[in-house]
N, CA and C atoms as a LAMMPS dump frame, in Angstrom:
ITEM: TIMESTEP
0
ITEM: NUMBER OF ATOMS
249
ITEM: BOX BOUNDS ff ff ff
-5.0000000000000000e+02 5.0000000000000000e+02
-5.0000000000000000e+02 5.0000000000000000e+02
-5.0000000000000000e+02 5.0000000000000000e+02
ITEM: ATOMS id mol type element x y z
1 1 1 N 79.194 164.842 255.937
2 1 2 C 80.702 165.417 255.98
3 1 3 C 80.815 165.9 257.234
4 2 1 N 82.093 165.484 258.126
5 2 2 C 82.292 165.749 259.198
6 2 3 C 83.422 166.874 259.335
7 3 1 N 83.193 167.79 260.308
8 3 2 C 84.693 168.337 260.756
9 3 3 C 85.468 168.556 260.059
10 4 1 N 86.573 167.046 259.906
11 4 2 C 87.603 167.086 259.937
12 4 3 C 87.291 166.173 258.259
13 5 1 N 86.269 166.054 257.38
14 5 2 C 86.02 166.057 256.396
15 5 3 C 86.035 164.58 256.119
16 6 1 N 85.694 163.436 257.217
17 6 2 C 85.377 162.253 257.003
18 6 3 C 83.88 161.944 256.554
19 7 1 N 83.581 161.401 255.472
20 7 2 C 82.361 160.521 255.26
21 7 3 C 82.09 159.064 255.634
22 8 1 N 80.777 158.58 255.855
23 8 2 C 80.531 157.517 255.762
24 8 3 C 79.604 156.79 254.499
25 9 1 N 80.8 155.458 254.529
26 9 2 C 80.284 154.911 253.023
27 9 3 C 79.077 153.91 253.976
28 10 1 N 77.528 153.857 253.355
29 10 2 C 76.435 152.965 254.17
30 10 3 C 77.049 151.433 254.053
31 11 1 N 76.726 151.193 255.342
32 11 2 C 76.922 149.876 255.091
33 11 3 C 76.54 148.775 254.206
34 12 1 N 75.209 149.432 253.397
35 12 2 C 75.168 148.237 252.271
36 12 3 C 75.802 148.024 251.132
37 13 1 N 76.677 149.477 250.78
38 13 2 C 77.453 149.545 249.29
39 13 3 C 79.142 149.296 250.213
40 14 1 N 79.328 149.262 251.627
41 14 2 C 80.262 148.648 251.839
42 14 3 C 80.208 147.171 251.767
43 15 1 N 78.895 146.226 251.727
44 15 2 C 79.074 144.797 252.267
45 15 3 C 79.312 144.669 250.358
46 16 1 N 78.142 145.106 249.504
47 16 2 C 78.272 145.198 248.093
48 16 3 C 79.504 145.007 247.561
49 17 1 N 80.734 146.14 247.714
50 17 2 C 81.444 146.266 247.09
51 17 3 C 82.804 145.253 247.879
52 18 1 N 82.456 144.622 248.454
53 18 2 C 83.408 143.654 249.816
54 18 3 C 84.677 144.808 250.074
55 19 1 N 84.076 145.969 250.831
56 19 2 C 85.07 147.182 251.677
57 19 3 C 84.95 146.576 253.106
58 20 1 N 86.496 146.71 253.289
59 20 2 C 86.489 146.688 254.957
60 20 3 C 87.155 147.281 255.414
61 21 1 N 87.237 147.416 256.742
62 21 2 C 88.173 148.719 257.965
63 21 3 C 89.102 148.117 257.035
64 22 1 N 89.341 150.096 257.306
65 22 2 C 91.051 150.215 256.767
66 22 3 C 91.444 150.171 255.438
67 23 1 N 90.287 150.282 254.49
68 23 2 C 90.256 149.842 253.346
69 23 3 C 90.72 152.072 252.975
70 24 1 N 91.795 151.769 251.691
71 24 2 C 92.602 152.82 251.401
72 24 3 C 91.727 153.132 250.422
73 25 1 N 91.565 154.582 249.974
74 25 2 C 90.647 155.004 248.471
75 25 3 C 92.135 155.9 248.022
76 26 1 N 91.407 156.058 246.863
77 26 2 C 91.937 157.181 245.718
78 26 3 C 91.215 158.225 245.689
79 27 1 N 91.288 159.351 245.933
80 27 2 C 90.086 160.59 245.52
81 27 3 C 90.513 161.226 244.496
82 28 1 N 89.689 161.196 243.811
83 28 2 C 89.581 161.954 241.892
84 28 3 C 88.242 162.825 241.886
85 29 1 N 88.881 163.825 241.198
86 29 2 C 87.548 164.817 240.576
87 29 3 C 87.309 164.83 239.661
88 30 1 N 86.015 164.518 239.204
89 30 2 C 85.193 164.295 237.946
90 30 3 C 84.494 165.465 237.641
91 31 1 N 84.336 166.251 237.298
92 31 2 C 83.867 167.834 236.846
93 31 3 C 82.926 167.442 238.366
94 32 1 N 81.965 168.234 238.603
95 32 2 C 81.777 168.786 239.711
96 32 3 C 81.779 167.315 240.89
97 33 1 N 81.646 166.286 240.461
98 33 2 C 81.698 164.933 241.471
99 33 3 C 83.177 164.346 242.478
100 34 1 N 83.179 163.862 243.375
101 34 2 C 84.165 163.385 243.889
102 34 3 C 84.12 161.679 243.574
103 35 1 N 84.983 161.325 243.577
104 35 2 C 85.219 159.302 243.144
105 35 3 C 85.878 159.25 244.098
106 36 1 N 85.548 158.072 245.016
107 36 2 C 86.487 157.603 245.705
108 36 3 C 86.897 156.137 244.963
109 37 1 N 87.787 155.561 244.578
110 37 2 C 88.498 154.617 244.094
111 37 3 C 89.551 153.758 245.224
112 38 1 N 89.05 152.459 245.653
113 38 2 C 89.827 151.9 246.434
114 38 3 C 90.826 151.532 246.129
115 39 1 N 92.269 151.37 246.537
116 39 2 C 92.93 151.167 246.283
117 39 3 C 93.737 149.927 246.877
118 40 1 N 94.393 149.168 246.47
119 40 2 C 95.1 147.433 246.69
120 40 3 C 94.681 147.372 247.37
121 41 1 N 93.586 146.86 247.145
122 41 2 C 92.422 146.121 247.714
123 41 3 C 91.771 144.666 247.611
124 42 1 N 91.673 143.78 248.422
125 42 2 C 91.617 142.316 248.356
126 42 3 C 90.272 142.228 248.744
127 43 1 N 89.721 141.565 248.23
128 43 2 C 87.848 141.473 249.009
129 43 3 C 87.663 140.355 249.349
130 44 1 N 88.334 139.112 248.259
131 44 2 C 87.933 137.865 247.985
132 44 3 C 86.872 137.597 247.398
133 45 1 N 85.964 139.097 246.565
134 45 2 C 85.442 138.674 245.665
135 45 3 C 86.031 138.551 244.599
136 46 1 N 85.596 137.636 243.049
137 46 2 C 85.848 138.14 242.271
138 46 3 C 85.204 139.206 241.575
139 47 1 N 85.867 139.54 240.215
140 47 2 C 84.943 140.701 239.18
141 47 3 C 83.568 140.235 239.131
142 48 1 N 83.157 139.049 238.909
143 48 2 C 81.821 138.627 238.951
144 48 3 C 80.57 139.179 239.695
145 49 1 N 81.514 137.652 240.798
146 49 2 C 80.928 138.2 242.025
147 49 3 C 80.51 139.925 242.728
148 50 1 N 81.234 140.538 242.511
149 50 2 C 81.186 142.255 243.193
150 50 3 C 79.84 142.596 241.661
151 51 1 N 80.225 142.427 240.404
152 51 2 C 78.793 143.167 239.521
153 51 3 C 77.907 142.538 239.357
154 52 1 N 77.831 141.02 240.372
155 52 2 C 76.571 140.343 240.203
156 52 3 C 76.183 141.397 242.115
157 53 1 N 76.796 141.818 242.965
158 53 2 C 75.999 142.448 244.02
159 53 3 C 75.572 143.622 243.655
160 54 1 N 76.56 144.282 242.409
161 54 2 C 76.14 145.76 241.945
162 54 3 C 74.671 145.907 240.892
163 55 1 N 74.876 144.395 240.135
164 55 2 C 73.321 143.941 239.25
165 55 3 C 72.526 143.905 240.446
166 56 1 N 72.33 143.36 241.33
167 56 2 C 71.406 143.293 242.638
168 56 3 C 70.765 144.43 243.072
169 57 1 N 71.709 145.772 243.552
170 57 2 C 71.369 147.017 243.997
171 57 3 C 70.588 147.971 242.695
172 58 1 N 71.181 147.611 241.844
173 58 2 C 70.678 148.982 240.717
174 58 3 C 70.056 147.983 239.431
175 59 1 N 68.861 148.306 239.338
176 59 2 C 68.225 147.543 238.588
177 59 3 C 67.815 149.004 237.047
178 60 1 N 68.143 148.227 236.171
179 60 2 C 67.608 149.301 235.004
180 60 3 C 66.118 148.358 234.138
181 61 1 N 65.223 148.689 233.843
182 61 2 C 64.628 148.119 233.007
183 61 3 C 64.352 148.863 231.731
184 62 1 N 64.661 149.393 231.344
185 62 2 C 64.799 150.347 229.891
186 62 3 C 65.182 149.289 228.818
187 63 1 N 65.641 150.023 227.78
188 63 2 C 66.236 149.039 226.646
189 63 3 C 67.378 149.23 226.62
190 64 1 N 68.116 148.125 226.328
191 64 2 C 69.705 148.544 226.111
192 64 3 C 69.991 149.8 225.877
193 65 1 N 71.185 150.233 226.32
194 65 2 C 71.662 151.265 225.472
195 65 3 C 73.314 151.309 225.159
196 66 1 N 72.914 151.964 223.773
197 66 2 C 74.613 151.065 223.245
198 66 3 C 75.781 152.039 223.684
199 67 1 N 76.641 151.731 224.17
200 67 2 C 77.878 152.088 224.589
201 67 3 C 78.143 153.278 224.241
202 68 1 N 77.806 154.068 222.664
203 68 2 C 78.387 155.256 221.72
204 68 3 C 77.542 156.176 223.029
205 69 1 N 76.252 156.261 223.63
206 69 2 C 75.881 156.649 223.724
207 69 3 C 75.684 156.944 225.594
208 70 1 N 76.372 156.589 226.18
209 70 2 C 76.798 156.578 227.726
210 70 3 C 77.911 157.381 227.796
211 71 1 N 77.734 158.296 229.063
212 71 2 C 78.768 158.878 228.981
213 71 3 C 78.741 159.064 230.757
214 72 1 N 79.889 159.498 230.953
215 72 2 C 80.598 159.372 232.455
216 72 3 C 79.804 160.579 233.402
217 73 1 N 79.93 161.888 232.584
218 73 2 C 79.637 162.713 233.585
219 73 3 C 78.996 163.916 232.064
220 74 1 N 78.339 164.732 232.854
221 74 2 C 77.449 166.054 231.653
222 74 3 C 78.771 166.885 231.442
223 75 1 N 79.894 167.3 232.3
224 75 2 C 80.714 167.995 231.769
225 75 3 C 81.758 167.824 231.066
226 76 1 N 81.281 166.712 230.38
227 76 2 C 82.756 165.639 229.409
228 76 3 C 81.883 166.086 227.749
229 77 1 N 82.433 166.607 227.092
230 77 2 C 82.011 166.658 225.692
231 77 3 C 82.566 165.165 224.699
232 78 1 N 81.89 165.262 223.482
233 78 2 C 82.049 164.254 222.903
234 78 3 C 83.258 163.732 222.518
235 79 1 N 84.246 164.244 222.844
236 79 2 C 86.057 163.803 222.623
237 79 3 C 86.485 163.355 223.933
238 80 1 N 85.061 163.369 225.288
239 80 2 C 85.953 162.927 226.315
240 80 3 C 86.303 163.437 227.35
241 81 1 N 86.958 164.798 226.494
242 81 2 C 87.429 165.773 227.271
243 81 3 C 86.729 166.986 228.374
244 82 1 N 87.292 167.058 229.388
245 82 2 C 86.041 168.151 230.426
246 82 3 C 85.904 169.406 229.49
247 83 1 N 85.372 169.966 229.512
248 83 2 C 84.17 171.047 229.208
249 83 3 C 85.103 172.52 230.136
């Protein structure tokens, strides 16, 4: 992070998500993490295309995991409330 608080999003991530110069983001805090959520975005890609790009980058070779066993952050309890 620069002295001005600027961060660089790697090119492969920008390309995968269809991010372009000038893209604005909503900045969220989730537990100890920072989440950047693109706002007002028009990438020209469909959700299916973006998901296919992400799947090509992130591979999970293990067994299927039921949605009930997934959590977004270890800082959340079983009700989804911040601990």
